C-alpha positions as CSV (number, residue, x, y, z in Angstrom):
1,M,-8.3,65.7,34.2
2,E,-9.4,62.4,34.1
3,E,-12.7,62.0,35.6
4,K,-12.6,58.9,39.0
5,R,-13.8,55.6,37.7
6,K,-16.8,54.4,39.7
7,L,-16.0,51.2,42.0
8,L,-18.1,48.3,41.1
9,I,-16.4,45.3,43.0
10,E,-14.4,45.6,46.1
11,T,-12.9,42.6,48.0
12,K,-11.9,43.1,51.8
13,D,-9.5,40.6,53.5
14,L,-10.6,38.1,51.2
15,T,-9.7,34.7,52.2
16,K,-9.9,30.8,50.8
17,K,-8.6,27.9,52.3
18,F,-8.6,24.4,50.6
19,N,-8.4,21.9,54.0
20,D,-5.4,23.5,55.9
21,V,-3.9,25.2,52.2
22,V,-4.5,29.0,52.5
23,A,-5.2,29.5,48.5
24,V,-6.2,33.3,49.1
25,N,-5.2,35.1,52.5
26,K,-6.8,38.4,53.2
27,V,-6.8,39.9,49.8
28,S,-8.2,43.8,49.2
29,I,-8.8,44.6,45.6
30,K,-10.7,47.1,44.1
31,I,-12.5,47.0,40.3
32,N,-13.2,50.0,38.9
33,R,-16.2,50.4,36.1
34,G,-14.1,51.6,32.7
35,E,-11.2,49.8,33.5
36,I,-9.4,46.9,32.7
37,L,-7.5,45.2,35.4
38,G,-5.1,42.6,35.0
39,L,-4.4,40.0,37.7
40,I,-0.6,38.1,37.8
41,G,1.5,35.8,39.4
42,E,3.1,32.8,39.5
43,N,0.9,29.7,39.2
44,G,-0.5,28.9,42.8
45,S,-0.5,32.8,43.6
46,G,-4.0,32.7,44.0
47,K,-5.3,34.5,40.8
48,S,-7.9,31.6,39.6
49,T,-9.2,31.2,43.1
50,I,-9.8,34.7,43.6
51,S,-11.7,35.3,40.2
52,S,-13.7,32.0,40.9
53,M,-14.8,33.6,44.6
54,I,-16.6,36.4,42.7
55,S,-17.8,34.5,40.0
56,A,-19.5,32.1,42.9
57,I,-17.1,29.0,41.3
58,H,-15.6,28.7,45.0
59,T,-17.3,30.0,48.3
60,V,-15.5,32.4,50.3
61,T,-13.7,31.3,53.7
62,S,-14.2,34.7,55.3
63,G,-13.9,38.0,54.2
64,E,-16.2,39.8,52.1
65,M,-17.4,41.4,48.7
66,F,-18.9,44.2,47.8
67,L,-21.2,45.3,44.3
68,D,-21.6,48.9,43.8
69,G,-21.3,49.6,47.2
70,K,-23.5,46.4,48.5
71,K,-22.6,43.2,50.1
72,Y,-22.3,40.7,47.4
73,T,-23.0,37.0,48.5
74,P,-23.7,34.9,45.3
75,S,-25.1,31.6,45.8
76,S,-24.1,30.1,42.4
77,R,-22.8,30.6,39.0
78,M,-26.3,31.5,37.8
79,D,-26.7,34.2,41.0
80,A,-23.2,36.0,39.9
81,I,-24.3,35.7,35.9
82,D,-27.7,37.4,37.5
83,N,-25.7,40.0,39.0
84,G,-23.8,40.9,36.0
85,I,-20.2,38.8,36.3
86,T,-19.3,36.3,34.0
87,M,-16.4,34.3,33.4
88,I,-14.4,31.8,31.2
89,V,-12.6,29.5,32.9
90,Q,-8.7,28.5,32.3
91,E,-9.8,25.5,31.6
92,A,-12.4,23.4,29.8
93,G,-15.4,25.3,30.7
94,T,-17.8,23.3,28.2
95,I,-19.4,19.7,28.6
96,D,-18.8,17.3,25.9
97,G,-22.1,15.7,25.7
98,L,-24.1,18.8,25.5
99,T,-24.7,20.8,22.6
100,V,-23.1,24.4,21.5
101,A,-26.5,25.8,22.4
102,E,-27.3,23.7,25.6
103,N,-23.4,24.9,26.7
104,I,-24.3,28.4,26.1
105,F,-27.6,28.2,28.2
106,L,-26.9,26.0,30.5
107,G,-28.5,26.7,33.9
108,D,-31.0,29.1,31.9
109,E,-32.9,26.8,30.2
110,K,-36.1,27.9,32.2
111,R,-36.4,30.8,29.6
112,F,-36.8,28.4,26.4
113,I,-39.6,26.5,28.5
114,K,-42.7,26.1,26.3
115,R,-45.5,23.7,27.9
116,G,-43.2,22.1,29.9
117,I,-40.6,21.2,27.6
118,V,-37.5,23.2,26.4
119,D,-37.9,24.7,22.9
120,G,-35.0,23.3,21.1
121,R,-35.2,25.2,18.4
122,K,-35.8,28.7,19.6
123,M,-32.2,27.8,21.9
124,E,-30.2,27.0,19.1
125,E,-31.5,30.4,17.3
126,E,-30.9,32.2,20.3
127,A,-27.4,30.2,20.5
128,K,-26.8,31.2,16.7
129,K,-27.1,35.1,17.5
130,A,-24.6,34.7,20.4
131,L,-22.2,33.3,18.3
132,L,-22.6,35.7,15.7
133,S,-22.6,38.7,18.0
134,I,-18.8,38.0,18.3
135,G,-18.5,37.2,14.9
136,I,-18.4,33.7,14.8
137,E,-20.0,32.2,11.9
138,D,-19.0,28.7,11.2
139,I,-19.7,26.9,14.6
140,E,-23.3,25.1,14.7
141,P,-25.6,25.5,17.6
142,S,-26.8,22.2,17.2
143,A,-23.0,20.8,17.1
144,T,-22.1,18.8,20.3
145,A,-18.9,20.4,22.5
146,A,-16.8,17.3,21.6
147,M,-16.9,17.7,17.9
148,L,-15.5,20.8,18.5
149,S,-11.5,22.0,18.7
150,F,-10.6,23.3,22.1
151,E,-10.1,26.9,20.8
152,E,-13.9,26.5,19.3
153,R,-14.8,25.2,22.6
154,K,-13.3,28.8,24.1
155,L,-14.9,30.7,22.1
156,V,-18.2,29.1,22.7
157,E,-17.3,30.2,26.5
158,V,-16.6,33.7,25.0
159,A,-20.3,33.9,23.7
160,K,-22.2,32.7,26.6
161,A,-19.9,35.1,28.6
162,V,-20.5,38.5,26.5
163,Y,-24.5,37.3,25.6
164,Y,-25.4,38.2,29.4
165,D,-24.1,42.0,29.0
166,P,-21.9,41.0,32.3
167,E,-20.8,44.4,34.2
168,L,-17.9,42.9,35.1
169,F,-16.2,40.0,32.4
170,I,-13.5,37.5,33.9
171,V,-10.9,35.9,31.5
172,D,-9.3,33.3,33.0
173,E,-5.9,32.6,30.7
174,T,-8.6,32.1,27.9
175,T,-5.8,33.7,25.5
176,T,-3.4,30.5,25.4
177,A,-6.0,28.7,23.9
178,L,-6.8,31.1,21.1
179,S,-5.3,31.6,17.6
180,Q,-4.2,35.0,16.8
181,H,-8.0,35.5,15.1
182,G,-9.6,34.4,18.4
183,R,-7.2,36.8,20.4
184,E,-8.1,39.5,18.2
185,I,-11.7,38.6,18.5
186,L,-11.1,38.8,22.2
187,Y,-9.6,41.7,22.8
188,K,-12.0,43.5,20.8
189,L,-14.7,42.5,23.2
190,I,-12.7,43.4,26.2
191,H,-12.2,46.8,25.0
192,K,-15.9,47.7,24.1
193,L,-16.7,46.6,27.5
194,R,-14.0,48.9,29.0
195,D,-15.4,51.9,26.5
196,D,-19.3,50.7,27.8
197,N,-18.3,51.9,31.1
198,K,-18.4,47.8,32.2
199,A,-15.2,46.4,34.1
200,V,-13.2,43.1,32.7
201,L,-10.3,41.4,34.8
202,L,-7.8,39.7,32.6
203,I,-5.6,37.4,34.3
204,S,-2.7,36.1,32.2
205,H,1.3,35.1,32.2
206,D,1.9,37.4,29.4
207,L,3.3,40.5,30.0
208,Q,3.0,42.3,27.2
209,E,-0.6,41.2,26.6
210,L,-1.4,42.7,30.3
211,M,0.6,45.9,29.7
212,D,-0.7,45.9,26.0
213,N,-4.2,45.6,27.0
214,C,-5.0,47.0,31.3
215,D,-5.2,50.0,32.6
216,V,-4.3,48.6,36.1
217,L,-1.7,45.1,37.5
218,T,-2.6,43.5,40.5
219,V,0.4,41.3,41.4
220,L,-0.1,38.5,43.6
221,R,2.5,35.9,45.4
222,D,1.5,32.7,47.5
223,G,-2.0,34.1,48.0
224,N,-1.1,37.8,49.0
225,L,-1.4,40.9,47.1
226,V,2.2,42.3,46.6
227,E,1.0,45.6,45.0
228,T,-1.2,47.3,42.2
229,I,0.6,49.0,39.6
230,S,-1.0,51.4,37.6
231,K,-0.1,51.9,33.4
232,D,2.3,54.6,33.3
233,E,4.3,52.6,36.0
234,F,4.7,49.3,34.1
235,N,8.0,48.2,33.7
236,E,8.6,44.1,32.8
237,D,11.4,43.9,35.3
238,R,9.9,45.2,38.0
239,I,6.7,43.2,37.4
240,K,8.7,39.9,37.4
241,K,10.5,40.9,40.5
242,S,6.9,41.1,42.1
243,M,5.8,38.1,41.2
244,V,8.4,36.0,42.1
245,G,10.3,37.6,45.0
246,R,13.6,38.2,43.2
247,E,14.9,40.2,40.3
248,I,14.3,37.7,36.7
249,K,16.2,39.7,33.8
250,G,16.8,39.0,30.1
251,D,15.8,36.0,28.2
252,Y,14.6,32.4,29.3
253,Y,15.1,30.9,25.7
254,R,18.4,29.1,24.5
255,S,21.4,31.7,24.1
256,D,22.8,29.2,21.1
257,Y,21.8,30.1,17.3
258,D,23.1,26.5,16.1
259,G,20.4,24.8,14.7
260,K,22.2,22.4,13.0
261,C,21.2,18.5,13.9
262,D,23.5,15.7,13.2
263,G,21.9,13.3,14.8
264,K,20.1,10.2,13.4
265,V,16.4,9.9,11.9
266,I,14.0,8.9,14.5
267,V,11.0,9.4,13.2
268,R,9.8,10.1,9.6
269,A,6.6,11.2,8.3
270,E,5.8,10.6,4.5
271,N,3.1,11.7,2.6
272,L,0.6,12.1,5.7
273,E,-2.8,12.7,4.6
274,S,-6.3,12.9,6.7
275,D,-9.4,14.9,7.0
276,T,-7.3,17.8,7.7
277,L,-3.5,16.8,7.0
278,C,-2.6,17.5,3.0
279,D,0.9,15.3,1.8
280,V,2.9,16.4,5.2
281,S,6.6,15.0,4.9
282,F,9.4,15.6,7.1
283,D,12.2,13.8,9.3
284,L,12.9,14.1,13.2
285,K,16.1,13.7,14.7
286,E,17.8,13.2,17.9
287,G,18.6,16.0,19.3
288,Q,16.9,18.2,17.9
289,I,13.5,20.5,18.6
290,L,11.4,20.9,15.2
291,G,9.1,23.3,15.8
292,I,5.5,23.8,13.9
293,A,3.9,26.6,13.7
294,G,0.2,28.0,12.3
295,L,-2.9,29.6,12.4
296,S,-6.0,28.0,13.9
297,G,-6.8,25.5,11.4
298,S,-3.5,25.0,9.7
299,G,-3.3,21.5,10.8
300,M,-0.6,22.2,13.4
301,H,-2.3,20.0,16.3
302,E,-3.5,17.2,14.1
303,L,0.1,17.0,12.7
304,G,0.8,16.0,16.2
305,R,-2.1,14.0,17.0
306,A,-1.3,11.7,13.6
307,I,2.4,11.3,15.4
308,F,1.1,10.0,18.0
309,G,-1.4,7.4,16.6
310,L,-4.4,9.5,17.2
311,E,-5.5,11.1,14.0
312,K,-6.6,8.8,11.4
313,L,-4.8,8.6,8.0
314,K,-6.1,8.4,4.8
315,K,-2.0,7.9,3.3
316,G,1.4,7.7,4.2
317,R,2.7,6.7,7.1
318,V,5.1,7.7,10.5
319,T,7.6,5.4,11.0
320,T,10.4,4.7,14.1
321,F,14.1,3.9,14.3
322,I,14.7,3.5,17.3
323,S,17.8,1.0,18.4
324,D,18.1,0.3,14.5
325,K,14.7,-1.4,14.7
326,E,12.1,0.5,12.4
327,S,8.0,0.2,13.5
328,E,5.2,1.6,11.8
329,I,3.1,3.6,13.6
330,K,-0.6,3.2,13.4
331,S,-2.1,3.6,16.7
332,V,-1.4,4.8,19.8
333,K,-0.3,1.5,21.6
334,D,2.3,1.5,18.8
335,A,3.3,4.9,19.4
336,L,3.8,4.1,23.7
337,S,5.6,0.5,22.5
338,N,8.0,2.8,20.8
339,N,9.1,5.4,23.2
340,I,6.7,8.5,21.8
341,G,5.0,10.5,24.7
342,Y,2.1,13.2,23.6
343,I,1.9,16.3,26.0
344,S,-1.8,17.6,24.4
345,K,-2.8,21.1,24.5
346,D,-6.2,20.1,26.1
347,R,-4.2,18.6,29.0
348,D,-7.4,18.3,31.5
349,K,-9.5,16.3,29.1
350,E,-6.7,13.9,27.0
351,A,-3.3,14.2,29.1
352,L,-4.5,13.5,32.6
353,V,-6.9,12.2,34.9
354,L,-8.2,14.9,37.2
355,P,-10.1,12.8,40.0
356,A,-6.7,11.1,40.3
357,S,-3.8,11.7,42.3
358,I,-0.4,12.8,41.5
359,K,1.4,9.8,42.0
360,D,-1.4,7.3,40.1
361,N,-1.0,9.8,37.0
362,L,2.6,9.6,36.9
363,V,3.1,5.9,37.3
364,L,-0.3,5.6,34.9
365,A,2.0,6.0,32.0
366,N,5.3,4.3,33.3
367,L,3.7,0.5,34.0
368,S,5.6,-1.1,31.3
369,K,8.4,0.1,32.7
370,M,7.6,-1.0,36.1
371,K,6.0,-4.2,35.3
372,F,8.4,-6.4,37.3
373,F,8.6,-4.5,40.6
374,I,5.4,-2.7,41.0
375,T,4.5,-2.2,44.6
376,K,3.4,0.6,46.7
377,K,7.1,1.3,47.8
378,T,8.5,1.6,43.8
379,E,5.4,3.4,43.1
380,K,5.8,6.1,46.1
381,E,9.4,6.4,44.9
382,F,8.9,6.9,41.9
383,A,6.7,9.3,41.4
384,Q,8.1,11.1,44.7
385,K,11.4,11.2,42.2
386,I,9.8,13.4,39.7
387,I,7.9,15.5,41.9
388,D,11.3,16.7,43.1
389,D,12.9,16.5,39.8
390,L,10.2,19.1,38.8
391,N,9.6,20.9,41.9
392,I,5.8,19.7,41.0
393,K,4.2,22.7,44.1
394,C,1.3,20.0,46.2
395,S,0.3,19.0,49.4
396,S,1.4,15.5,49.2
397,M,1.5,12.6,45.9
398,N,-2.0,11.5,46.6
399,Q,-3.1,15.1,46.3
400,A,-5.8,15.2,43.0
401,V,-4.8,16.6,40.0
402,G,-7.7,18.5,39.7
403,E,-6.6,20.2,42.5
404,L,-4.0,21.7,41.2
405,S,-2.6,25.2,39.4
406,G,-1.8,25.0,35.4
407,G,1.7,25.2,35.6
408,N,1.8,22.5,38.3
409,K,-0.4,20.3,36.1
410,Q,1.8,20.8,33.1
411,K,4.8,19.6,35.0
412,V,2.7,16.4,35.8
413,S,1.9,16.2,32.0
414,F,5.6,16.4,31.7
415,G,7.0,14.0,34.4
416,K,4.8,11.0,33.0
417,W,6.9,11.2,29.6
418,I,10.2,12.0,30.9
419,G,9.7,9.3,33.7
420,N,8.7,7.2,30.8
421,D,12.3,7.4,29.2
422,S,10.3,8.3,26.0
423,K,12.9,9.5,23.6
424,I,10.5,11.0,21.2
425,I,8.0,13.7,22.8
426,I,5.3,15.5,21.2
427,M,4.5,18.7,22.9
428,D,1.4,20.6,21.6
429,S,1.4,24.5,23.6
430,P,3.6,23.1,26.5
431,T,3.7,26.0,28.4
432,R,0.1,27.4,28.0
433,G,-1.1,28.8,30.8
434,V,1.8,28.6,33.3
435,D,3.9,31.5,34.5
436,I,7.3,32.7,34.1
437,G,8.6,30.9,36.2
438,V,7.3,27.5,35.4
439,K,8.0,28.5,31.5
440,T,11.8,29.3,32.3
441,T,12.0,25.2,34.4
442,M,10.4,24.0,31.2
443,Y,12.7,25.4,28.4
444,Q,15.9,24.6,30.8
445,L,14.3,21.3,30.6
446,I,13.3,21.1,27.0
447,T,17.1,22.3,26.6
448,E,18.7,19.7,28.3
449,L,16.3,17.0,27.0
450,K,17.9,18.0,23.3
451,K,21.2,17.4,24.9
452,Q,20.2,14.6,26.4
453,G,19.6,13.2,22.3
454,Y,15.5,13.3,22.7
455,A,13.7,14.3,19.9
456,I,11.2,17.0,20.3
457,L,8.1,17.9,18.2
458,L,7.0,21.2,19.3
459,I,4.1,23.0,18.1
460,S,3.1,26.3,19.5
461,E,1.3,29.4,18.8
462,E,3.7,31.0,20.1
463,M,5.8,32.2,18.0
464,Q,8.6,34.0,20.4
465,E,8.7,30.3,21.8
466,L,9.3,28.7,18.6
467,I,11.7,30.9,17.6
468,G,13.7,31.0,20.9
469,M,13.7,27.3,21.2
470,S,13.2,25.4,17.7
471,D,16.5,24.1,15.2
472,E,14.0,24.3,12.5
473,I,10.4,25.6,12.2
474,L,8.1,24.4,10.0
475,I,5.3,26.7,9.0
476,M,1.7,25.4,7.7
477,K,-1.3,26.6,5.8
478,D,-4.5,24.8,5.1
479,G,-3.0,21.4,6.3
480,A,-0.1,21.4,4.2
481,I,3.5,22.7,4.9
482,S,3.9,25.7,3.0
483,G,7.3,27.0,4.5
484,R,10.3,26.3,6.7
485,A,12.8,28.5,8.3
486,Q,16.1,27.5,10.1
487,R,17.5,29.0,13.4
488,S,19.2,31.7,13.5
489,A,19.5,35.1,15.1
490,E,18.0,36.9,12.9
491,L,14.9,34.7,12.2
492,G,11.6,37.1,13.7
493,E,8.0,36.7,13.5
494,Q,7.1,38.5,9.9
495,D,9.6,35.9,8.6
496,I,7.2,33.0,9.3
497,I,3.6,34.9,9.3
498,S,4.7,35.2,5.7
499,Y,4.2,32.0,5.2
500,M,0.6,31.2,7.3
501,I,-1.1,33.7,5.8
């Protein structure tokens, strides 16, 4: 008989309110040692809020928490770390202006103070040890976080969290920011922690990921605990139904397998070369979803940035053909004036102004469309239409975007460009950190945009997403296109992966 696991963390009637909004409502959960507990629910269900209270990012409105049977009331994140609790947050958890070493030891600089001054060399040496401990050799501790890719910044957060040898390791929607190599690093870590009789709280929208890695799964809906399911009872349809309160069966990708596109060429990339790209050429047509696949460092994300004018090219050109007008894209200004929209993978840093309201974020990308009619009334009507069309869950259009859940932030990102009538949309990891309900809405929207003649460049690390949605997939390796795959019912992940390695 399996030995009963020892209780590490317990919450009793844990509640969190943001003004009049109840984000978490009297939730009682138990996290045991030697266990990976999965937390799942739709965006806005309270997953991140619960983990943020446990790690002292948010204060508790009411209810209690217990650590090893004793009342637990952390006063700060450093206090939580001192109590053995570390967390990787869903969005950016590093500060651009600080070095990697300074980010890893932020709040704990006192350990490196010598004669009243922080010993930077000693800090960097210790940061190098932290990075090497999780198998990261190519990130320099002296580099500023702003110089790193989104994935590299996430791996720095992982190194920081593991460095403090946590008793409870909280992972909030982190794997969607990582390549397959990065995910393997993280999976290896969480299983080692479990085997060492530590505990892991894994938050994800990827059901297969949760079922593969977790021992227990707790489902939340609208801030309430719905049920807790043990591994021997895992069932995908049951979990989906618990999440949304209704039965969801079957696939949510495109049902057709006709990848043929007869629309005219609307974007042409010719011999693109940059610090990352190597002689990349392709055409994107009206009514086409062109998928871009690749491993970390393949150049897939840089390609999207190049088409939008963000990546400086050493050679080659990007040309658009809209209304029989030929235009070269050399800058973001050129892209915007030629109806190109860009949904960034790093939405908090590049796609949204977090302190600003939903209304202001939506209107900001649409000033040129509204230039003759800018009034408070037209702004409100414009924003409300997008909020209604995309079912953005918010208290009002004046709510700060930074207060929204990941899925609703992404809806605002979509809304900016759809409202702008951008006929060419670059989507980099568009469903990162969103739940199955929001994914379904986004896939339906992408399919509808295709029918309306939009040209979509879909960049994703999710193989099934690319296979399920794209008319054609370009596979990248070492900055170049290494293979192509046409839409078909027989196309599988292995067909694409073989061109990546």
